[in-house]
N, C-alpha and C positions, 0 to 999 in steps of 0.2 A: 504494500500499500504506499502511496506517495502523496506527500503534502506539497502542493505547489510544484510537483514534478521535480523537486530538488531535495527533498528530505524524505528518506525512507523511514516509516514508522515501525514496520515489521515485515518480516519475510516468513514464508511458511511452505510446507510441502505435505501433500497427502498421498500416501502410497497404499497399494493393494486394495483399491476399492472393489467390492464384490467378493473379496476373499476373507478368510479368517485372519484374525490378528492384524487388521489394517492399522496404519500408523499415521497420526497427525503430528507434525512437528511445527511449532510456532515459536518464532524468534523475534521478540520485540527488541528494537534497537536500544542498546544500553541496558537491557534487562536480561534476566535469566531465561535460557531456552526452556520451552515446555513441550513435553512429548506425551501423547496419549495413545495407548494401544487398545483398540476396540474394534469390534466387527462393524464395518461400514458397508451395508448391503448395496447401496445405490448412491447416485450423485446428489440426490436431494438430501439424504442423510448427511453426506459429506459436507455440503454447503452449509447446512444448519450447524454442524460442528465447527466449521471455520468461523462463522458469525459468532458463535458462542465464545470461541477463543479470542476473537478481536474485541469483544465487549466484556470479557471476564474482569471481575473487580481486581484481581491480582495480576494477571498476565496481559490484560487487554490494553489496547492503545486508543480506543474510542469509547464514548459513553454508551451509545446504543446504535442500532443499525440505521437509524434515521440520519446519522452523520455521514452515511455513504451517499455521495451524490452521483456516482456512476460506477459501472463495473466493466472492466476490459477482459476479453477472453482471447487466448491463443486458439486459432483454428488452423489445422495443418494444411488442408488443401482447399483453395478457393477456385480451382479450375481456371478457366479463362475469363470468368465473370468479374473477378476482383483484382484490380491493379493497385489498390491501396486499402488501408483500413477503412471501415464503414460503420455507421450507426446501425444497430440491429433493428430491423422491422420484420414484418411477416414475409416480405419478398426475400430478404436476406436469409431468414431461417429456412425458407423453402429451398433456396439455392445451396445452402450448406448441406441440407439433407440430400439434394441431388448429387452433390459432389462426394457423398459418402461411398459411392461405387469406386471412386478414385482413391479413397483412403479409408477403407472399411474398418481398420483398427483404431482410427483416431477421430474422424469427423463425427461419428455417432456419439462418442463420449463428449466431444467438444460441444455438440448441440445439447446434450443432456445438461451440461453445466449452465448453458444459457437459459434453458427452460426452468431449471431448478431455481436460479436467481429470480427469474420472472415470477415464480410462485411465492417465493419467500419475501421479496421486497418489490411488489408490483408497482409499476410506474417509474421505477428508477431506470434511467437510460443505460443501455449496454452497447459496447463497441466490440466488433470482431476484428482481430489483427491476424492476417494470414501469413503463414510460412512461405507461401508460394508467390506472394504479391511482388516482392523485390525482383523476382526472376522473370516477370512478365515483359521485361524489356529485351529479352533474348531474341535475336533474329530467327526467322523461320528455318533457315538452313542449319541453325544450331539446335533447335528444339524438335525438329521433325526426325522420325525414324524412317529407315529405308524399307518400309512395309508398303503394301498396296495403299494408295492414298485414301481409298474408301474407308479404311479403318479409322483414319483421323476424322473424316466427315461423319461417320456413324457413331463412333465411340470416344472421339477426342483423345485418341492414343498419341501422345507426344511427351516430350520431357517437360516436367513442371519445376523440378528443383525444390529443395526444402532448406530449412535453417536460414531463410532469407532475412528474418528479423535480426539474427545474430550477425550475419555477413554485412548487412548494411550498417549496423551499429558500430562494429569494430573498425570498419573502413573509415567511417566519419570520425570516430574517436582518435584513431591513429593519426589521421591527417591533421586533426586539430592540435594534437600534442606536438607535431612537427611544425606547426604554424603554417600549414599549407591547405590549399583548397582541394578536396577529394576529386572534384571535377577536372582538375588539371593533372591528375596522377594516374598511372597505370598500376593497378593494385591486384594482388592475389591474396584472398583470405582463406585460411585453413581452419575450419571449425572441426577440431579433432576430439572425439570422445567415444563413448560406446556406440553412438551414431556419429558418422563423420562425413563431411563434404568439403569441397573446394570450389571457390567461385572466382571467375575473372571479371574484374570491374574496370570499365573504361568510361571516362566522362561522368563518373558517379553512378553508372548504371551497370547492372549485371548483363554480361554478354554471353556467358556460358557458365555452367555449373555441373558438378559431377553426378549428383543424384538425378534420377530420371523421372519416368512415369510414376514410379514408387521410390521410397527412400532406400531400397535395397541395392540400387545401382551405384557404380562409381568405386569408392575406396573400400578396402577391407575394413570391416567394423567388428564390434564385439562378438556378435553372433550372425552377422549378415555376410554373404559372399562378396558383395561388391560386384564389379563387372565380371562376367564369365561367358564363355562360349555357350550359347543356348543349346547347342548340340549335345553338350555334356549332360544337361538336365534331361534331355530326351533319352539319352543312353542310360543314365542312372534310373530314371523312372521305369524303363523297360526291364532292366536287370533286377531292380528291387521291388517291382510291382507297386509303384507309388501312384496314387491318384493326385488330383490337383492339390488337395489339402496336404498330402504328404510332401509334394514338391515345395509348396509354400512354407511348410515347417522346416524343410531342409535348408532353404536359402535364407530364411529369416531368423531361425531360432537355433539351428544346429551347426552352423558354419562359422565363417569368420575366424577371429582369434581363438575362440573356444574350440572350434572344429579342428583347426590346424594343430594347436598345441595339445589337444585332448586333456587340457588342464583347467583353463579358466578364460573368461572373457575380460577379466580385469587386468589392465596393463601393469599394475603394481605387482600382481602375483607373477606375471610372466617375466618382468624385469628381475625379480628375485630368483625365480627358477632358472632363468638363463645364466645368471651370475653363478649359480651353483652347478652349472654344467648340463642343464636340461636342453638337449638338442632341438626338440620340437618347439619349446618356448623360444629359443634363439631363432629358429626358422620363421616362426610367426612374426617376431619383431622385425626381422630383415624384410619379410614380404610386405609388412605394413609400411615401413619406411620407403621401400622401393616403389610401391604404388603411389604414395604421396609425391615422391620425387618425379615420377613420370608425368603426373598431372601438372605439377608446377612447370615442367619443361614444355609441355604441350600448350599450356596457357600463356607462357611467355611468347610462344610462336603466334598464338591467336592475337595477343595484345601488341605484337611487334615491339617487344621490350618490356621492361619491368622497373618500376620505381620503388614499390613497397610490397614486402611480403609479411603477412600478419599471421601469427599463430594464436588461436583462442580455443575455448572449450576445455573440458576437464583434462584431457591429455595435452592439448596445445599449450595450456597455461602452466601445467605442473610437471610434465615429464621432460626434464632437460636432456635425458639420454635420447629420447625419440627425436626431439628437435635437432640434436647434433647429428644423428644418423641421417636425417633428411637433408640437412644443409651442408654436410661435409662434401668435399670434392665437387663443388659447383662454382668454382672461381671463374670458369669460362662463361658462366651465365651471369656474371656480375655480382655474385654473392660471396662476400668475404666474411665468414662467420667468426664471432668472438666466442670461442668455446669456454674461456675462463669466466666471462660474465654470465654466459648461459648456464653454467653449472651452479650458479648462485641464485637462480631465479625460479620462484614458484609463486604463481598467482599474483603477479603485479605487472604494471605497465612499464616496459623498459625496452630500450634498443639493444638488439642482440648482434648487430653487425659492427665491424670495425670502421673507424672513421673514413678509411679510403674505399669502402665498399660502394660500388655503383648502385647496388640495390640496398635499401634500408630494410633490415629485418627487425621485426618487433614482436614482443609478447604483449597482447592486449586482453584485459579481462572483459568478458562480455556481460551484458545485463539485459536479457530479453524482457524481463519483467518491467524494467525501467522504460523500455521502448513501448510496451503495451500501455503502461500508465501514462506516458507522455502523449501517445496517439489518442488515448481515450480522452484525456483532458482537452487536447486541441480540438478534437471533433465535437465534443460537447459544447465548448465555448464558442465555436464558430457555426454551430448548427442553427439554422433559421427555419421556423415553421412556416 
């Protein structure tokens, strides 16, 4: 929650909705974190618990829910309908539901959050902020697939890209720290975490990104394959007698770093295991870094040069070993990496390249919640009936 979009009153997280032992974490700024473990069967129950935490006499940051003037929501896929954040109305809710076919694991839950708030505090305006909006500036030759064109016309099969809120935020933040205009820079942003993507930004706009029609494409991730020869999936499906659900589970939940290492999807576990001589963990780390490096190189070609390379996300901000693996031996691409400074950096905004580097490399902390709060306030203040 943000006051004046410059002061954060509290942060929170709700996990395992619909499962046993759901977890609500509430962190008031300057106060003691509060954690509640309880069954949260649905989003309405979860929203009620969030409101209770915000207004709690001991841990709360507002007196009652009437102090809430607006609510912002992250919505994963807005399709081609939404090029920017919007005030939620019936048409927007309908379009979010229609886009659920494009993001069946996320959009329905996002819509449930909107509907739950609508019931709990009726009349309070809500804003939808879309992961895909920032990437709607991609040219058609970047977002189209080499499939029969009729599938685009019938089903809107194309690259949408994700993590757009984060990519936009860190690009603007990094440029501001450098005292430069993002619209005058060629930027590559690397959002690296359990989910990961890379974006090429030119004139302040996304011109290509690694995730595609779904978030499974592009980089190797915690449990996702990233890009893969589709023929491999046909072959495995035939050999293992997998149906569509089985293939979906394979590429989304059983692959990536967890699948390669046969150990864990958590980069920290793999770093430790690799240091202890675990060959599969070491292989997973090398594959991850190699894939990121390849995308950086291809996007330098697309941008015809590079001014700024940004690392963000849980891995990008904290894993100094992975940043080093990605950036080493790239001097001919204009990247002269400062390994000594890099080894000291976890979760803070800092330059990671040496003064003579043609490309400035930075670690930038992302804050997608701040973007949602900022967009929400702006839209509410500028909305005219």
